[in-house]
C-alpha positions as CSV (number, residue, x, y, z in Angstrom):
1,M,194.7,22.0,212.8
2,R,193.4,23.1,216.2
3,S,190.5,25.6,216.4
4,P,191.2,28.9,218.1
5,I,190.2,28.9,221.7
6,W,187.6,31.6,221.2
7,L,185.8,29.5,218.6
8,V,185.7,26.6,221.1
9,L,184.3,28.9,223.8
10,V,181.6,30.2,221.4
11,A,180.5,26.7,220.5
12,V,180.3,25.7,224.2
13,L,178.3,28.8,225.1
14,A,175.9,28.3,222.2
15,A,175.3,24.7,223.2
16,C,174.5,25.7,226.7
17,S,172.1,28.5,225.7
18,T,170.1,26.3,223.3
19,P,166.6,26.0,224.8
20,Q,165.5,22.6,225.8
21,E,162.4,21.3,224.0
22,A,159.4,21.9,226.2
23,K,157.7,18.8,227.5
24,P,154.0,18.7,226.5
25,Q,151.7,19.5,229.4
26,V,149.4,16.6,228.4
27,E,150.3,13.1,227.3
28,V,147.7,11.3,225.2
29,L,147.6,7.6,226.1
30,Q,144.5,6.5,224.2
31,K,141.8,7.8,221.9
32,I,138.2,6.5,222.3
33,P,135.3,7.3,220.0
34,H,132.7,9.8,221.2
35,D,129.2,10.4,220.0
36,T,129.3,13.7,218.2
37,S,125.7,14.4,219.1
38,A,126.6,14.6,222.7
39,F,126.9,18.2,223.9
40,T,129.0,17.1,226.9
41,Q,128.4,18.9,230.2
42,G,129.5,16.3,232.8
43,L,131.7,13.2,232.7
44,E,132.6,10.7,235.5
45,L,134.1,7.2,235.5
46,V,132.9,4.9,238.4
47,D,133.0,1.1,238.6
48,G,133.9,0.7,235.0
49,V,131.0,2.8,233.7
50,L,131.5,6.2,232.1
51,Y,128.6,8.5,233.0
52,E,127.9,11.5,230.8
53,G,125.5,14.3,231.1
54,T,124.6,16.3,228.0
55,G,123.0,19.7,227.4
56,L,120.8,21.9,225.1
57,E,117.1,22.3,225.5
58,G,115.2,19.4,224.0
59,K,118.4,17.4,223.6
60,S,119.7,17.0,227.2
61,T,120.4,13.4,228.3
62,M,121.9,11.3,231.0
63,R,124.0,8.4,229.6
64,A,126.0,5.4,230.7
65,L,128.9,4.6,228.3
66,D,131.4,1.8,227.8
67,P,134.7,3.6,228.6
68,S,136.7,1.3,226.3
69,T,134.6,1.9,223.2
70,G,132.5,5.0,223.8
71,N,129.3,3.1,223.0
72,V,126.2,4.3,224.7
73,Q,124.8,1.5,226.9
74,K,121.9,3.4,228.4
75,K,120.3,6.8,227.9
76,V,117.4,8.8,229.4
77,D,116.1,12.1,228.2
78,L,115.6,15.2,230.4
79,P,112.3,17.1,230.1
80,P,112.5,19.2,226.9
81,E,112.5,22.5,228.8
82,Y,115.6,21.5,230.8
83,F,119.2,22.3,229.8
84,G,121.3,19.7,231.4
85,E,124.7,20.5,232.9
86,G,127.2,18.8,235.2
87,I,126.9,15.4,236.9
88,T,128.4,13.6,239.9
89,V,128.1,10.2,241.3
90,V,127.3,9.9,245.1
91,G,127.1,6.3,246.2
92,D,124.3,4.6,244.4
93,T,122.9,7.8,242.9
94,I,123.8,10.5,240.4
95,W,123.2,14.3,240.8
96,Q,122.5,16.1,237.5
97,I,122.2,19.8,237.6
98,T,120.6,22.2,235.1
99,W,121.8,25.5,233.6
100,Q,119.1,28.1,234.3
101,N,116.2,25.9,235.4
102,G,117.3,25.9,239.1
103,I,116.7,22.2,239.4
104,A,119.0,19.3,240.4
105,I,117.8,15.8,239.5
106,E,118.9,12.8,241.7
107,R,119.0,9.6,239.7
108,D,119.4,5.9,240.4
109,R,122.9,5.0,239.2
110,K,122.0,1.6,237.8
111,T,118.8,2.6,235.9
112,L,119.5,6.3,235.4
113,N,115.8,6.8,236.4
114,E,114.9,10.0,238.2
115,L,114.4,9.7,242.0
116,R,113.6,13.3,243.0
117,R,114.2,16.9,242.1
118,V,115.5,19.7,244.4
119,S,115.7,23.4,243.6
120,Y,118.6,25.8,244.1
121,E,119.3,29.5,243.4
122,G,121.4,30.7,240.5
123,E,122.9,28.9,237.5
124,G,124.3,25.4,237.5
125,W,127.5,24.6,235.5
126,G,129.6,21.9,237.0
127,I,129.5,19.7,240.1
128,C,131.7,17.1,241.8
129,D,131.8,15.1,245.1
130,D,134.9,15.2,247.2
131,G,133.7,12.4,249.5
132,K,132.4,14.8,252.1
133,Q,130.5,17.5,250.2
134,L,129.4,18.5,246.8
135,I,131.3,21.3,245.1
136,M,129.4,23.3,242.4
137,S,130.2,26.0,239.9
138,D,127.8,28.6,238.5
139,G,129.8,30.3,235.8
140,T,131.3,32.9,238.1
141,A,134.6,32.6,240.1
142,K,132.7,31.1,243.0
143,L,132.6,27.4,244.0
144,T,129.6,26.5,246.3
145,F,129.7,23.7,248.8
146,R,126.5,21.6,249.2
147,D,125.3,18.8,251.4
148,P,125.3,15.6,249.3
149,K,121.9,14.4,250.7
150,T,119.9,17.6,250.9
151,F,121.7,19.7,248.3
152,K,121.5,22.6,250.6
153,E,124.3,25.2,250.4
154,T,126.9,24.9,253.3
155,G,129.5,27.5,252.2
156,S,131.5,28.8,249.3
157,V,135.0,29.9,248.2
158,Q,136.2,32.5,245.6
159,V,138.6,31.1,243.0
160,T,141.7,33.1,242.1
161,R,144.7,32.7,239.8
162,S,147.7,34.9,240.5
163,G,145.6,36.9,242.8
164,Q,142.8,37.6,240.3
165,P,139.3,36.1,240.3
166,L,139.0,33.3,237.7
167,A,135.4,33.1,236.3
168,Q,133.6,30.8,233.9
169,L,134.5,27.7,235.8
170,N,132.7,24.9,234.1
171,E,132.8,21.1,234.4
172,L,134.3,19.9,237.7
173,E,136.1,16.8,238.9
174,C,137.1,16.2,242.5
175,V,140.4,14.3,242.9
176,G,142.6,13.9,246.0
177,G,141.3,16.9,247.8
178,K,141.6,19.2,244.8
179,V,139.1,20.4,242.2
180,W,139.8,20.2,238.5
181,S,137.8,22.5,236.3
182,N,137.3,23.4,232.6
183,V,137.4,27.1,232.0
184,W,134.7,27.9,229.5
185,K,135.7,29.3,226.1
186,T,139.3,28.3,226.6
187,D,141.4,25.2,226.1
188,E,142.5,25.2,229.8
189,I,141.9,22.9,232.7
190,V,142.9,24.3,236.1
191,R,143.5,22.6,239.4
192,I,142.1,24.4,242.4
193,D,142.6,24.1,246.1
194,P,139.1,24.3,247.5
195,A,140.4,25.2,251.0
196,N,141.5,28.7,249.8
197,G,140.3,28.9,246.2
198,Q,143.8,29.2,244.7
199,V,144.6,27.8,241.3
200,T,147.6,25.6,241.8
201,S,148.2,24.4,238.2
202,T,147.0,25.4,234.7
203,Y,147.1,22.9,231.8
204,D,146.8,23.8,228.1
205,L,144.9,21.2,226.1
206,S,144.7,23.1,222.8
207,S,146.7,20.3,221.1
208,L,143.7,18.0,221.6
209,K,141.1,20.2,219.9
210,P,139.7,18.8,216.6
211,Q,140.3,20.6,213.4
212,G,137.6,22.9,212.0
213,D,134.8,24.8,213.7
214,V,134.2,22.8,216.8
215,D,132.8,23.6,220.2
216,V,134.7,24.0,223.5
217,L,136.6,21.5,225.6
218,N,134.4,20.2,228.4
219,G,134.3,17.0,230.4
220,I,136.8,15.6,232.9
221,A,136.7,12.1,234.4
222,H,139.5,10.8,236.7
223,V,140.5,7.2,236.1
224,P,140.3,5.6,239.6
225,G,143.5,4.2,241.0
226,T,145.7,6.1,238.4
227,D,147.0,9.5,237.6
228,E,145.1,9.5,234.3
229,F,142.0,11.3,233.1
230,L,139.4,11.0,230.3
231,V,138.7,14.4,228.7
232,T,136.6,15.5,225.7
233,G,134.6,18.4,224.4
234,K,131.1,19.3,223.3
235,N,130.2,17.3,220.2
236,W,133.8,16.2,219.9
237,P,134.5,12.9,218.0
238,T,137.0,11.7,220.5
239,I,137.5,11.1,224.2
240,F,141.1,11.3,225.2
241,R,142.8,9.3,227.9
242,V,145.5,11.5,229.2
243,R,148.1,12.1,231.8
244,F,149.0,15.7,233.0
245,N,152.7,16.2,233.4
246,G,153.8,17.7,236.7
247,M,150.3,17.2,238.2
248,G,151.8,16.4,241.6
249,Q,153.6,19.8,241.8
250,D,151.9,22.9,243.1
């Protein structure tokens, strides 16, 4: 017995209107153990070493990790009155900034030993090196540009999303002329065009957040030569190796 034509049409329309399953914004490729005592503030992968800066007064450190196991290979402590924040590798050195101390520490990349300290105005949150200049966040919607050798300010840009200022920019990672940033107290990572400050993509990483009462997502490290990243959070038990879907689209 043939179905009435109207039933066939209803079935076709229903099939066409069925929503397609949304593709996850972030694809997890690997899970790596992470020291839960690490209050992660900065993360960067260079020459097979994962560098991590951690925070809190009396607990701030600079670390070198094995990126395949998460094991701490080397660690130095900051002065107990310093609250460590973001880090970035510049050649054979590492810059590590502090939250409200107004001090940036330059370190030898091999030993992690301190080479010098320079001062700056305002708070320090995140920092990255785009190959020409340092880009630094201070908790507002502003990104500040700095000379990689002197640390002096050379300019700034206001960050906006859909025309509105986006504040609480935290850990930064410079990749391919763009700036990737954690947004504090959210599960979001945004991609920013530093030429005009516009957010070109927003990614929801809430699916990675551990169960229970845990601290926020923080820490972005690009995996050189790939479209992959290592991400984690403050005191999280895991570093995730991920790929962001659609990251090449503005």
